[in-house]
Each structure stands twice: as C-alpha cells, then as structure tokens.
KELUM-265219 format. One line per field, with one value per residue (C-alpha): residue in three letters; x negated, y negated, z. Coordinates in nm, 4 decimals. Example, Ala and Ser with C-alpha at 12.3 -4.5 7.8 and 13.67 -1.06 7.14 Angstrom:
% residues 2
r = c(ala ser)
px = c(-1.2300 -1.3670)
py = c(0.4500 0.1060)
pz = c(0.7800 0.7140)
% end
This chain:
% residues 385
r = c(met thr arg leu thr ile asp ala asp tyr leu ala asp ile leu lys lys met leu ala ile pro ser pro ser gly tyr thr asp thr ile val his phe val ser asn glu leu ala arg phe gly leu ala val glu leu thr arg arg gly ala ile arg ala val arg arg gly gly thr his his gly ala arg ala leu val ser his leu asp thr leu gly ala gln ile lys arg leu lys asp asn gly arg ala ser leu val pro ile gly his trp ser ala arg phe ala glu gly ala arg val thr val phe thr glu lys gly gly tyr arg gly thr ile leu pro ile lys ala ser gly his thr phe asn glu glu val asp glu gln pro ile gly trp glu his val glu leu arg val asp ala leu ile arg asn ala asn asp leu lys arg ile gly val glu ile gly asp ile val ala val asp pro gln pro glu phe leu asp ser gly phe ile val ser arg his leu asp asn lys ala gly val ala val met leu ala ala leu lys ala leu cys asp gln glu val glu thr glu val asp thr his trp leu phe thr ile gln glu glu val gly ile gly ala ser ser val leu thr gln glu val ala ser leu val ala ile asp asn gly thr thr ala pro gly gln asn ser asp glu phe gly val thr ile ser leu ala asp gln ser gly pro phe asp tyr his leu thr arg lys leu val glu leu cys arg ala asn asp ile arg phe gln lys asp val phe arg tyr tyr arg ser asp leu ala ser ala val glu ala gly ala asp val arg thr ala leu ile thr phe gly val asp ala ser his gly tyr glu arg ile his met his ala leu arg ser leu ala glu leu val thr ala tyr val ser ser pro val glu ile pro arg asp phe glu ile thr ala gly ile ala gly phe thr his gln pro thr ala ala ala his pro asp leu thr pro asp val gly asp glu lys leu)
px = c(-0.7882 -0.6110 -0.7725 -0.9958 -1.3298 -1.2780 -1.5051 -1.5859 -1.7887 -1.4886 -1.2603 -1.4824 -1.5401 -1.1723 -1.0903 -1.3537 -1.2073 -0.8518 -0.9518 -1.0972 -0.7540 -0.5229 -0.1790 0.0411 0.4070 0.5560 0.2225 0.1379 0.1307 -0.2490 -0.2870 0.0071 -0.1841 -0.5022 -0.3446 -0.1401 -0.4599 -0.6241 -0.3306 -0.3526 -0.7180 -0.5893 -0.3521 -0.0345 0.2382 0.3371 0.6902 0.7519 1.0654 1.1702 0.9740 0.6711 0.6915 0.5001 0.6106 0.3729 0.4750 0.2216 0.4109 0.4415 0.6324 0.9731 1.1283 1.3655 1.2716 0.9906 0.7502 0.6677 0.3853 0.4037 0.1756 0.2219 0.0127 0.1289 -0.0413 0.0235 -0.0137 0.1550 0.3544 0.3500 0.6343 0.5775 0.3365 0.2209 0.1414 -0.2184 -0.2808 -0.2573 0.0210 0.2237 0.2741 0.5113 0.3860 0.4525 0.5121 0.4862 0.1500 0.0323 -0.1052 -0.3750 -0.5381 -0.4807 -0.6934 -1.0196 -0.9153 -1.0474 -0.7707 -0.6617 -0.3400 -0.1920 -0.0284 0.1147 -0.2036 -0.4364 -0.5838 -0.7420 -0.9596 -0.8865 -0.8923 -0.6172 -0.7018 -0.5438 -0.3923 -0.6543 -0.9668 -1.2447 -1.4031 -1.5888 -1.2544 -1.0151 -1.2521 -1.0587 -0.7333 -0.8650 -0.8366 -0.5062 -0.3078 -0.0260 -0.0470 0.2056 0.2534 0.3771 0.0363 -0.1785 -0.2142 -0.3802 -0.6745 -0.7191 -1.0736 -1.0063 -1.0084 -0.6812 -0.5780 -0.1978 0.1011 0.1006 -0.2545 -0.1388 0.1425 -0.1021 -0.3169 -0.0088 0.0397 0.4107 0.6416 0.6681 0.3223 0.1670 -0.1407 -0.3671 -0.6024 -0.9587 -1.0173 -1.3904 -1.4657 -1.7705 -1.8514 -2.0993 -2.3473 -2.1872 -1.8649 -1.6716 -1.4874 -1.3911 -1.1572 -0.8191 -0.5571 -0.6750 -0.3018 -0.2343 -0.4932 -0.6748 -0.3610 -0.3537 -0.7217 -0.6431 -0.3704 -0.5909 -0.8797 -0.6484 -0.5051 -0.8570 -0.9433 -0.6300 -0.7009 -1.0752 -1.0128 -0.7095 -0.4827 -0.1347 0.1553 0.4817 0.6886 0.6395 0.4660 0.5675 0.2938 0.4686 0.3242 0.5541 0.5124 0.7164 0.6741 0.5391 0.8690 1.0862 1.1913 0.9324 1.0576 1.4194 1.4484 1.1635 1.2817 1.4654 1.7196 1.4705 1.2657 1.3366 1.0567 0.8736 0.5405 0.4134 0.0426 -0.0050 -0.1910 -0.1754 -0.1825 -0.5062 -0.4545 -0.4137 -0.1073 -0.1244 -0.2657 -0.3858 -0.7548 -0.9940 -1.1100 -0.9041 -0.5380 -0.2807 0.0611 0.3467 0.6494 0.8658 0.8704 1.1291 1.3604 1.3737 1.2216 1.0840 1.1904 1.1152 1.0307 0.8197 0.6218 0.5630 0.4430 0.1833 0.0652 0.0323 -0.1630 -0.4079 -0.4548 -0.4902 -0.7401 -0.9462 -0.8481 -0.8814 -0.5490 -0.3554 0.0101 0.1576 0.4832 0.4990 0.7245 0.6998 0.6496 0.8334 0.7153 0.8314 1.0215 1.2683 1.3480 1.4002 1.6398 1.8241 1.8752 2.0488 1.7716 1.8541 1.4959 1.2905 1.0396 0.6990 0.4310 0.0582 -0.1840 -0.5414 -0.6062 -0.6505 -0.7954 -0.6372 -0.3665 -0.2384 -0.5437 -0.9164 -0.8730 -1.1229 -1.1000 -1.3414 -1.4088 -1.3598 -0.9883 -0.9512 -1.1249 -0.9221 -0.5984 -0.6925 -0.7728 -0.4333 -0.2584 -0.4259 -0.3368 0.0241 0.0985 -0.0619 0.1168 0.4191 0.7724 0.9248 1.2815 1.4126 1.7567 1.6122 1.6005 1.9710 2.1029 2.3811 2.4423 2.6198 2.4964 2.3058 1.9346 1.9710 1.6897 1.6803 1.5154 1.4124 1.6533 1.5641 1.3952 1.0200 0.8701 0.4978 0.2913 0.2160 0.0760 -0.2644 -0.5666 -0.6317 -0.7661 -0.6419 -0.5463 -0.1821 0.0391)
py = c(-1.9091 -1.5769 -1.3558 -1.0760 -0.9419 -0.6494 -0.3453 -0.3494 -0.0271 0.1544 0.0057 0.1310 0.4702 0.5429 0.4399 0.6821 0.9643 0.8976 0.8706 1.2214 1.3585 1.4244 1.2775 1.2229 1.1631 1.4962 1.6390 1.4253 1.6659 1.6669 1.2906 1.2643 1.4920 1.2888 0.9486 1.0859 1.2107 0.8723 0.6934 0.9314 0.8279 0.4778 0.6111 0.5818 0.8447 0.9451 1.0100 1.1676 1.1728 1.5127 1.4597 1.3040 0.9245 0.8043 0.5657 0.4721 0.2006 -0.0116 -0.1465 -0.5176 -0.7353 -0.6224 -0.3700 -0.6318 -0.8243 -0.5816 -0.6453 -0.3742 -0.3329 -0.0817 0.0768 0.3910 0.7075 0.8481 0.7867 0.8361 1.1814 1.4222 1.7457 2.0415 1.9993 2.2940 2.5813 2.5629 2.8444 2.7202 2.7749 2.4075 2.2425 1.9323 1.6804 1.4208 1.1364 1.0977 0.7268 0.4670 0.4735 0.4892 0.8026 0.5679 0.5923 0.9681 1.0599 1.2120 1.2326 1.5196 1.6746 1.9548 2.1429 2.2893 2.6313 2.8726 3.0792 2.7820 2.4899 2.4941 2.2256 2.0797 1.7792 1.5719 1.5405 1.3908 1.6624 1.5914 1.5779 1.6978 1.4347 1.7082 1.8654 1.5758 1.2931 0.9610 1.1299 1.1151 0.7362 0.7345 0.9265 0.7395 0.6758 0.8550 1.1490 1.3600 1.3076 1.4471 1.7932 1.9615 2.1937 2.4237 2.5408 2.9145 3.1877 3.0927 3.1353 3.1198 3.0465 3.3968 3.3448 3.0327 3.2315 3.5078 3.2746 3.1194 2.7930 2.7143 2.4388 2.1728 2.2255 1.9039 1.7602 1.5314 1.2950 1.2522 0.9017 0.8915 0.6148 0.3906 0.1609 -0.0961 -0.2975 -0.6128 -0.5322 -0.4183 -0.0878 0.0893 0.3870 0.5226 0.5253 0.2079 0.1414 0.1939 0.3765 0.0456 -0.0981 0.1923 0.1315 -0.2365 -0.1412 0.1092 -0.1386 -0.4076 -0.1623 -0.0641 -0.4301 -0.4824 -0.1726 -0.2334 -0.5885 -0.4895 -0.7505 -0.7789 -0.8698 -1.0463 -0.7730 -0.4127 -0.3545 -0.0607 0.0825 0.2550 0.4748 0.5972 0.8900 0.8206 0.4533 0.5258 0.6903 0.4146 0.5697 0.4158 0.2720 0.3716 0.5798 0.4939 0.1673 0.1473 -0.1140 -0.2879 -0.4111 -0.7720 -0.8321 -0.6098 -0.7014 -0.4801 -0.4498 -0.3477 -0.4409 -0.7734 -0.7867 -0.9571 -1.0127 -1.2937 -1.5003 -1.4119 -1.6107 -1.3065 -1.2757 -1.0015 -1.2278 -1.3422 -1.2669 -1.2909 -1.3730 -1.2820 -1.5089 -1.2739 -0.9615 -0.8090 -0.7491 -1.1238 -1.3774 -1.2631 -1.4214 -1.7923 -1.8236 -1.5093 -1.5876 -1.9467 -1.8189 -1.5983 -1.8912 -2.1090 -1.8354 -1.8217 -2.1977 -2.2024 -1.9155 -2.0221 -1.7138 -1.7654 -1.7146 -1.7783 -1.7384 -1.5398 -1.4094 -1.0552 -0.9681 -0.5924 -0.4908 -0.3520 -0.2211 -0.0560 -0.3769 -0.3234 0.0329 -0.0763 -0.3581 -0.1485 0.1181 -0.1408 -0.2691 -0.6241 -0.7424 -1.0415 -0.9320 -1.0518 -0.9062 -0.9619 -0.8072 -0.7407 -0.8351 -0.5304 -0.5540 -0.2984 -0.1833 0.1709 0.2246 0.2142 -0.0104 -0.2505 -0.4455 -0.6235 -0.5730 -0.9467 -0.9103 -0.6048 -0.7734 -1.0921 -0.8947 -0.7121 -1.0466 -1.1826 -0.8746 -0.9232 -1.2926 -1.2136 -0.9413 -1.1411 -1.4670 -1.6005 -1.5176 -1.8287 -1.7069 -1.5593 -1.5218 -1.2296 -1.0278 -0.9601 -0.7653 -1.0201 -1.3493 -1.6813 -1.9833 -2.1200 -2.0824 -1.9906 -2.1120 -2.4196 -2.4694 -2.8201 -2.9877 -3.3564 -3.5208 -3.5572 -3.9042 -3.8697 -4.1845 -4.2006 -4.5563 -4.5525 -4.6754 -5.0018 -5.2218 -5.5809 -5.5575 -5.6495 -5.4122)
pz = c(1.7471 1.8051 1.5435 1.6709 1.5544 1.3175 1.3133 0.9409 0.9636 1.1091 0.8427 0.5598 0.7224 0.7854 0.4278 0.2927 0.5003 0.3831 0.0178 0.0505 0.1468 -0.1519 -0.0793 -0.3852 -0.2996 -0.1994 -0.0760 0.2271 0.5234 0.5572 0.5700 0.8108 1.0499 1.0013 1.0686 1.3599 1.5240 1.4685 1.6332 1.9288 1.9727 2.0420 2.3081 2.1037 2.1084 1.7572 1.6373 1.2973 1.0889 0.9563 0.6367 0.8023 0.8096 1.1161 1.3902 1.6728 1.9196 2.1075 2.4056 2.4717 2.7148 2.5878 2.3507 2.2094 1.8973 1.8181 1.5342 1.2810 1.0324 0.7499 0.4912 0.2864 0.2891 -0.0431 -0.3743 -0.7429 -0.8934 -1.1334 -1.1525 -1.3869 -1.6361 -1.8717 -1.9255 -2.2861 -2.5273 -2.5595 -2.1880 -2.0989 -1.8958 -1.9741 -1.6955 -1.5602 -1.3412 -0.9694 -0.9290 -1.2015 -1.3768 -1.7325 -1.8966 -2.0309 -1.6875 -1.6593 -1.9596 -1.8396 -1.4749 -1.2677 -1.0621 -0.8316 -0.9005 -0.5824 -0.6304 -0.3768 -0.4177 -0.3613 -0.5465 -0.8929 -1.0420 -1.3824 -1.6148 -1.7747 -2.1437 -2.4530 -2.6700 -2.9358 -2.7213 -2.9531 -3.1743 -3.3636 -3.4559 -3.4974 -3.5895 -3.6072 -3.5035 -3.1469 -3.1570 -3.3418 -3.0797 -2.9022 -2.5281 -2.3094 -2.0781 -2.3683 -2.5319 -2.2487 -2.0990 -1.8034 -1.8682 -1.5663 -1.4968 -1.5094 -1.7743 -1.9410 -2.3023 -2.2878 -2.0665 -1.9199 -1.7940 -1.6129 -1.4525 -1.3590 -1.1485 -0.9880 -1.1768 -1.1898 -1.3061 -1.0362 -0.8870 -0.7549 -0.9272 -0.7217 -0.9051 -0.7742 -0.6353 -0.7251 -0.4723 -0.4765 -0.1847 -0.3126 -0.1048 -0.2469 -0.0589 -0.3640 -0.3445 -0.6665 -0.6471 -0.7372 -0.4620 -0.2882 -0.3141 -0.0361 0.1674 0.1972 0.3599 0.6056 0.6853 0.7514 0.9987 1.1809 1.2023 1.3402 1.5924 1.7005 1.7607 1.9694 2.1792 2.2174 2.3383 2.5485 2.3932 2.5439 2.3172 2.3913 2.2250 2.1183 1.7866 1.5696 1.3470 1.0574 0.7846 0.5096 0.2717 -0.0432 -0.1253 -0.4733 -0.5688 -0.4177 -0.0864 0.1469 0.4754 0.4230 0.7415 0.9797 1.1409 1.4735 1.5796 1.8100 1.5149 1.4174 1.1659 0.9214 0.7610 0.4810 0.4028 0.0401 -0.2769 -0.4552 -0.8327 -0.9355 -1.3078 -1.5623 -1.4777 -1.1081 -0.8159 -0.6171 -0.5389 -0.4343 -0.1500 0.1466 0.2099 -0.0680 0.0769 -0.1537 -0.1519 -0.3596 -0.5729 -0.8042 -0.5065 -0.4380 -0.1943 0.1400 0.4678 0.4683 0.8380 0.8763 0.5628 0.6767 1.0149 0.8466 0.6327 0.9419 1.1225 0.8318 0.8513 1.2300 1.2324 0.9316 0.7305 0.3566 0.1795 -0.1381 -0.2322 -0.5188 -0.6650 -0.8036 -1.0962 -1.1536 -0.7933 -0.4945 -0.1593 0.1619 0.2347 -0.0496 0.0564 0.4186 0.3298 0.0719 0.3395 0.5586 0.7864 0.9042 0.9497 0.8462 0.5826 0.4661 0.2400 0.2914 0.0455 -0.0579 -0.4190 -0.6450 -0.9923 -1.2325 -0.9917 -1.0538 -1.2726 -1.1950 -0.8938 -0.7366 -0.4113 -0.1773 0.1932 0.2491 0.1740 0.3983 0.6902 0.6377 0.6403 0.9595 1.1226 1.0199 1.1594 1.4988 1.4988 1.4115 1.6648 1.9472 1.8587 2.0519 1.9401 1.7858 1.7199 2.0508 1.8949 1.6958 2.0188 1.9578 1.6603 1.6172 1.7998 1.7669 1.5778 1.8777 1.8202 1.4543 1.2315 1.0094 0.6725 0.5640 0.3225 0.3520 0.0561 0.0755 0.0430 -0.0272 -0.0506 -0.4217 -0.4191 -0.5901 -0.3991 -0.5888 -0.3144 -0.3353 -0.6975 -0.7575 -0.9529)
% end
C-alpha cells in the first residue's frame, strides 16, 4: 500500500477558493498568483512561462526520467463580439460550450475601467412580451446577448462606461458543496483537478515522502482553447499524467465515484504501459476505478504531444455529470484521484530506459501478443460432455 491519507477538508477548501477566482482562458493572472503562492507554501520554487503556465519541481533521487502531472487553471467564458444598438452586447464563447448553458448566467465583464456585473439572456427574454416566442427561439450564441447592470440604453452608453469589443466575460460558478459529498458548480473542469494535485502534493510534503525521480507539477492556462501544455514541459520529463474531468453520461463508463482512467480520447490511445501502471496501482491500493474511452474530448496531453513532447501519456479523471454545463462531481472521486497521484509519484520506476531521451533497443518495452487461453470449461462435476 503506497497511497497516502488525503486531507479532504483542505481539498474542499482550496477548491472553494479557486472557484471564487474568475479565470476564463486569456484572463488567468489572478489564479496564477494564487496557485503559485500555494505551491510556495509547500516549499516549491515556481517557474512561470512568459504567459503564465506554472512549473514547480519537487526534487527526487534524480532529474532524469522525471514524472509530470498537469491540470489547467483556465475555464470557459465569453468575449464581447459587438455593441448593439439596444445597449446589449453580443458574445462569442471562450472554449467549446453551448449557449444553452449560458442563458441566465450571471457574469462579470472586465473592462479597462473595472468590472461590471451582468446577465446573459436570450434575445427574447420577456414572456409577458413575446409569449410562446420565448420557447421557439433557436439555441446558439447569436441568439443570446449580455445585459450589463448599468444605466445603458444604446451602444454609446456601453462605450461611455468602458465596455469594448474583446472584453472578457467571466461566468459565475455558483458552487454548492453538499453534506452528501456532491459538489455542483460551473468550472469544476478543471479547478477540481488542480485541487486534487494540490491535495496530493500536501500529503506528500506533510508525510515527507521521498521519490525516486523528480516530479513536475504543471498548471496550464489555455487548455480550453487547445493550447494547454504546449510549452511547459522540459526535456527531463519522461511521463505526463493529466488530471481532468471524465464524461459521466449515457454511453460512457465514467462514474462520479472513484477514479475514471481514460484509455483514449479523440487524439488517440494513451500510452499502454503508463496507463496499465495506473490501473495496477489502483488495484494494489484498493482504489475504486473504472475505464473509459472519450470521443469528443482532448486535454493537455494532446497539446503537449502535438507540440513535439516525446513523453508517455495517461489521463486520470473525476467523473463529471453535465460537463461544460451545470457540472456535478463527488468528493469520493477527488479523494480517490489524490490517493492515486500519491501512489504513482512514490512508486518505483519500471522503465529505466526512459531516463534517456533516445536509446538503443535494449530495455525497450514489450506488449503482450501471445494468444490468451482462458479455461472456458463449464463446472459440470462428473457429468460427461
């Protein structure tokens, strides 16, 4: 048993604090400062890329063959597309999410003069005026608009208070932490993954666990727009494990309880050996898990590999109901994930050849190819077949 005890109160508290910080892609400076300060509390030196992706290295026995874990700080959001004659503003989404889940959202629009509160509404929002036309409207970003909570009657009034095309709009998370362990909120993707990483790191530091190799704790800032971990890895890293959301929905095998290990997403299969190691760690440490394959999904792993990183990849997730909408998760999955992270980073290295960027065939891995021969004979006692 190599999993550690996770401080569940800390995990929930740090998630609450991060959910309170607006961080749509392109507007992540504040949460970068917050997470950097938290990492410093654990004694880790923080390195930032020019745009703000975070790398913090917890030293192990060697720099070679380092392990990396990654989650993203950025969330979905919107931007001002056009100032309308009626004093409202049209929007475009930041990230891929449906306007169906934007209708009725309370938001903050960030201008150069400061933030203004507002609401995203369907263009026909008054039932007393439009009657059944309210229900007959199509769904789409061209069918919603932003109402800013200020004395505004036309586009010039929006300009007067400083609202401009391109301004970032952050959507309120409206979190609820229930006594049952369920958490309902927007932006659990992927602030819950960040909370898992921080809770696992706290357990490792509190219990003074030594690791065989360095571990890189990575936090990216533009995963929702496809950039993700494209420029935060170093050459020492041999394996990259992403912690993100699993798609709990009909036709999927993800679950809101335990760890969901993804075998593939739309970018293709993840590394056979790293994924199998994580499965075996779940079994050895009595961590509930299930496997799944995601179809319309990509993560920091895809951006890292597409940018040229030669690393083994694996994706471990917490099941999210209604992902990119009104999301719901359970603390059981978050705690299970944090336990798996501690078991993984403290486990022995099984592929020493990965210490080198390139090497000969000696020590290269094998995948089973022999035919399986399960015993399919029915239990029929002495009866002859």
